[in-house]
C-alpha positions in Angstrom: 19.2 -43.6 106.7 20.2 -44.5 103.2 20.3 -41.9 100.4 17.2 -43.5 98.7 15.0 -43.2 101.9 12.7 -40.3 102.4 12.4 -38.7 105.9 8.9 -40.0 106.0 10.1 -43.6 105.6 11.9 -43.4 109.0 9.3 -43.7 111.8 11.4 -41.7 114.3 11.7 -38.8 111.9 8.0 -38.9 111.1 7.2 -38.9 114.8 9.4 -35.9 115.5 7.9 -34.0 112.5 4.4 -34.8 113.8 5.3 -33.5 117.3 6.7 -30.3 115.7 3.5 -29.8 113.7 1.4 -30.3 116.9 3.5 -27.8 118.8 3.0 -25.3 115.9 -0.7 -25.8 116.1 -0.8 -25.4 119.8 1.3 -22.2 119.6 -1.3 -20.6 117.4 -4.3 -21.8 119.3 -6.4 -19.4 121.4 -6.6 -19.8 125.2 -10.2 -20.9 124.8 -9.2 -23.7 122.4 -6.3 -24.9 124.7 -8.6 -24.8 127.8 -11.3 -26.7 125.9 -9.0 -29.5 125.0 -7.6 -29.8 128.5 -11.0 -29.8 130.2 -12.4 -32.2 127.6 -9.6 -34.6 128.4 -9.7 -34.3 132.2 -13.2 -33.1 133.3 -15.2 -36.3 132.7 -12.9 -38.5 134.8 -13.2 -36.0 137.7 -17.0 -35.9 137.4 -17.1 -39.7 137.5 -14.7 -39.8 140.5 -16.9 -37.3 142.4 -20.0 -39.3 141.7 -18.3 -42.5 142.7 -17.2 -40.9 146.0 -20.7 -39.8 146.7 -22.1 -43.2 146.0 -19.2 -44.9 147.9 -19.8 -42.7 151.0 -23.3 -44.1 151.3 -21.7 -47.4 152.4 -19.7 -45.9 155.3 -21.6 -42.8 156.5 -24.7 -42.6 158.6 -28.0 -41.6 157.0 -27.9 -38.2 158.7 -24.6 -37.3 157.0 -25.6 -38.3 153.5 -27.5 -35.1 152.5 -24.5 -32.9 153.3 -22.1 -35.2 151.3 -24.5 -35.5 148.3 -25.0 -31.7 148.4 -21.3 -31.1 148.3 -20.7 -33.7 145.5 -23.5 -32.4 143.4 -22.4 -28.8 143.8 -18.9 -29.7 142.7 -20.1 -31.7 139.7 -22.5 -28.9 138.6 -19.6 -26.4 138.9 -17.4 -28.6 136.7 -20.3 -29.0 134.2 -20.9 -25.2 134.2 -17.2 -24.5 133.5 -17.2 -27.1 130.7 -20.2 -25.6 129.0 -19.0 -22.1 129.5 -15.7 -22.8 127.9 -16.6 -25.2 125.2 -20.3 -24.4 124.5 -20.5 -20.7 124.1 -20.5 -18.9 120.8 -18.5 -15.8 120.1 -20.7 -12.7 120.6 -22.0 -11.2 117.4 -21.7 -7.5 116.8 -25.0 -5.7 117.4 -26.8 -4.7 114.2 -27.1 -1.1 115.2 -23.3 -0.8 115.2 -23.2 -2.0 111.6 -25.9 0.6 110.7 -24.0 3.4 112.4 -20.7 2.4 110.8 -22.4 2.4 107.4 -23.8 5.9 108.0 -20.4 7.2 109.1 -18.8 5.7 106.0 -21.5 7.3 103.8 -20.9 10.6 105.4 -17.1 10.3 105.0 -17.5 9.3 101.3 -19.9 12.1 100.6 -18.5 15.4 99.0 -21.4 17.5 100.1 -20.8 19.9 103.0 -22.7 19.1 106.2 -23.6 21.2 109.2 -25.1 20.5 112.6 -26.7 23.2 114.6 -27.8 22.7 118.2 -30.1 25.3 119.6 -31.2 24.4 123.1 -33.5 21.3 122.7 -33.5 21.7 118.9 -31.0 20.0 116.6 -30.8 20.8 112.8 -28.7 18.8 110.4 -28.1 20.2 106.9 -26.4 18.2 104.2 -26.6 19.5 100.6 -30.3 20.2 99.9 -31.5 18.1 102.8 -32.4 19.6 106.1 -33.7 17.6 109.1 -34.7 19.2 112.4 -35.7 17.5 115.7 -36.6 18.8 119.0 -37.1 17.4 122.5 -40.7 17.0 123.4 
């Protein structure tokens, strides 16, 4: 490399830098992302191979054996498709809205300077905060 050349001018250095960047990205990827990439690359050829085996077996097997072979092949293909959609097609679960409401109420209670008391008397619960008083009872 001459002094006037940049590292990006050399294709070998650019290739090594690209590989390093890819390794960095893979190192920070989640397991779901890594599995999705691998399954996306390999699952479709396996599905095609299984279907080809099922179709090819119709040439060599007797008619009585075909339902069993087709049943096994279709079960394997459906399992692969289910795994594919389970890994790549699901959304992350959203937090339930009631949790957000409860967290907001807890935050309001923590931020408040008014004293609060809770009295439990058998089936009756009384909550007092400042001038507000709420009572409930089991019916």
